[in-house]
N, C-alpha and C positions, 0 to 999 in steps of 0.2 A: 456582445453576444458570446465570447468565450468561457466557455464553461468545464467545469468538472463535477461529477454527481456521483458521489459513494452512497452505497444502499447494502443493505444485509446485516447491518448491527443489530445484535440481540442479545438478550440474556442467554448464557448457556452453564452449564455447571461442569466444575472443573473436570478435568479429564476428556471432555466432548470436542465436538468440531464445529466448526464453522467456515463458511466459506462469502466474503464480500466483495462487492465488484464496484469499478469506477468506470462511469461513463463518460465518454470523451466527444467533442464535438472534430469537425474538420481542423480548426483551428487551435483546439486545444490537445489533442491526442497526438502526442508527440511521434515523430519517425525517429526518434532517437531515445535518450533515458526517460524512464518514469520509475515512480518508487511508490512507496507506501510508508508512512510517519506514522507514530502513535504518541499520545500524550497520556499518561496516567494521572490520576489525580495526586497533586503535590510534585510531579516532576514535570521536567523540561520535555520538550518533544524530542523524541527519538526517532532516528531514521532506523528501519529493519528490513526492508528489502529493496530491490533495485532490479531493472530488467532493462537490457538494450533489444531494441525491437530487430535489428538487421539480424541478428544471430542469434538472439532469445539469451544470451548470457547474463546469468543472474547472480547476485551476491547476497549476504545476508549479515543482520547483526549476530553477534554470540546467542543475544538472548533469546532469538527464535530461531537459531540455525540447527536443523533436523526436524524441526516443527511444521514451519510453514513455507509454503510454496508460492511463488509468486508467478504468475503467467498471463499472457494475455490474447484476445482474439482480434486482430486487426482489422477484419472484416466489420465487426459488429464496432470496432473501437471502443473495445472494453477492456479493461485491467482488473484482474482478480487476485486477492488473496486466500489461499486455502490456509487455515488455521488447523492444527491437531493437538491433542494434549493440552488445552487451553488451561491455564491455570489463574487464579486469582490474580497474579502481579500482571497478568496479560489485559485487566481490565483497561480500558480507556477509551479515549475518543481516536478514530482512526482516519487519515487523512491520504489522499492520493496527490500525486504531484506531478508534473509533466515539465521536461525541459525542452527549450527552444534551442539552446547549443548542440551543434553538431558534434559532440563528442561520444565516444564509444566506451568511454571511462566513467562508468555510471555512480559515480562515488557517492557514500552514504552522508551526504551532507546537505543541508538545505540552500546552500548556496547556487547549487548547479540547475534549481528547479525553480520555475516562473509561473506556473500556473498551480493553482491549488482548489480542492474543493472544499466546502464546508464541514466536512468529517461526517462518520458515523460511529455510534456508540457499541461499543462492545463490552458487556458485562459477564464477566465471570465470577461464580459464586462456588462457595465449596461448602 
């Protein structure tokens, strides 16, 4: 019954904004680190943002820093990614991930994360 479910992916024009969400369950919504990953066509999966639930410390990949904001609503057990100034290079399938490890160092690496969603497609056109 463990599950993470992304939603909100959509076509968007370059320069536009979009917010996607990831709904978790009691067992999949982490008390520790959660993160967003993406995989662009022809590229490997890339970690782009993470957040530590306890103090909401965040970190971002250089590719999205200053444009994307990760946040979460713990009551709703939902993770969000607000994306601004989108470019065609941002196109890809976006995945949320949750860690079961009690670490406050939410590294941008897949090894820390245990539960994954199926992804939601973001398509940025120019």
